[in-house]
C-alpha positions as CSV (number, residue, x, y, z in Angstrom):
1,M,-9.4,14.7,-1.1
2,S,-6.4,17.0,-1.8
3,L,-3.6,16.5,0.7
4,F,-0.6,18.6,1.1
5,L,2.6,18.1,3.0
6,V,4.0,21.2,4.7
7,E,7.6,20.7,5.5
8,Y,9.3,23.2,7.8
9,T,13.1,23.6,8.1
10,Y,14.2,25.3,11.3
11,A,17.3,27.5,11.8
12,P,19.2,26.1,14.8
13,E,20.0,29.6,16.1
14,K,16.3,30.3,16.7
15,N,15.6,27.2,18.9
16,A,15.2,29.3,22.1
17,Q,12.7,31.6,20.3
18,R,10.7,28.7,19.0
19,D,10.5,27.3,22.6
20,E,8.9,30.6,23.6
21,V,6.3,30.5,20.9
22,R,5.7,26.7,20.7
23,S,2.6,26.7,22.9
24,Y,0.9,29.3,20.6
25,H,2.0,27.3,17.5
26,R,0.6,24.1,18.9
27,A,-2.7,25.7,19.9
28,W,-3.0,27.1,16.4
29,L,-2.4,23.6,14.9
30,A,-4.8,22.0,17.4
31,D,-7.5,24.3,16.2
32,L,-6.8,23.2,12.6
33,V,-6.9,19.6,13.7
34,S,-10.3,20.1,15.4
35,R,-11.6,21.5,12.1
36,S,-10.1,18.5,10.1
37,I,-7.8,20.8,8.1
38,V,-4.6,19.4,9.7
39,L,-4.7,15.6,9.7
40,S,-1.4,15.1,11.5
41,S,1.7,17.0,12.5
42,G,5.0,16.7,14.4
43,P,8.6,17.5,14.5
44,F,11.4,15.5,12.9
45,A,13.3,13.4,15.3
46,D,16.5,15.4,14.7
47,G,14.8,18.7,15.7
48,N,15.6,20.4,12.4
49,G,12.1,20.8,11.2
50,A,8.5,19.4,11.1
51,L,6.0,17.8,8.8
52,I,2.3,18.8,8.7
53,I,-0.3,16.9,6.7
54,V,-3.1,19.3,5.5
55,D,-6.4,18.7,3.7
56,A,-7.1,21.7,1.5
57,A,-8.3,22.7,-1.9
58,D,-5.0,23.8,-3.3
59,A,-1.4,24.8,-2.5
60,D,-2.2,28.5,-2.6
61,T,-4.8,28.0,0.2
62,V,-2.3,26.1,2.2
63,S,0.4,28.8,1.7
64,L,-2.0,31.5,2.8
65,L,-3.2,29.5,5.8
66,F,0.3,28.9,7.1
67,T,1.2,32.6,7.1
68,H,-1.0,32.6,10.2
69,D,1.2,30.1,12.1
70,P,2.7,31.8,15.2
71,F,6.1,30.4,14.1
72,A,5.7,32.1,10.7
73,I,4.5,35.4,12.3
74,A,7.6,35.4,14.6
75,D,9.9,34.6,11.6
76,L,11.1,31.3,13.1
77,I,10.9,29.1,10.1
78,E,13.9,29.1,7.8
79,K,12.2,27.3,4.9
80,V,8.7,26.1,4.0
81,R,8.0,23.5,1.3
82,I,4.5,22.7,0.3
83,T,4.0,19.5,-1.8
84,E,0.7,18.0,-3.0
85,W,0.5,14.4,-2.0
86,V,-1.6,11.6,-3.5
87,P,-1.7,8.7,-1.0
88,V,-2.8,5.4,-2.6
89,L,-2.6,3.0,0.4
90,G,-3.2,3.4,4.1
91,Q,-5.3,5.6,6.3
92,F,-4.8,8.8,4.2
93,S,-5.8,7.2,0.9
94,A,-9.3,7.9,-0.5
């Protein structure tokens, strides 16, 4: 299983715009959860970003997939970081 962490950093000046698009963003993520592509997701407690755990073949696939996020389409993400992750213990380990 190849897992990837997608880390979003938000620009504070776009908070209101994200609120307007959030329901579409969450519906898009929920579809990916139902297809077992996204394993978990959620915002950071400080509101400055989010973390999404993705099961995919490679980082290029993840990168392309996340161009379809309504937040990305509306240019509401300041920075995206995609990191391959190898869990060795716990529920995400193989």
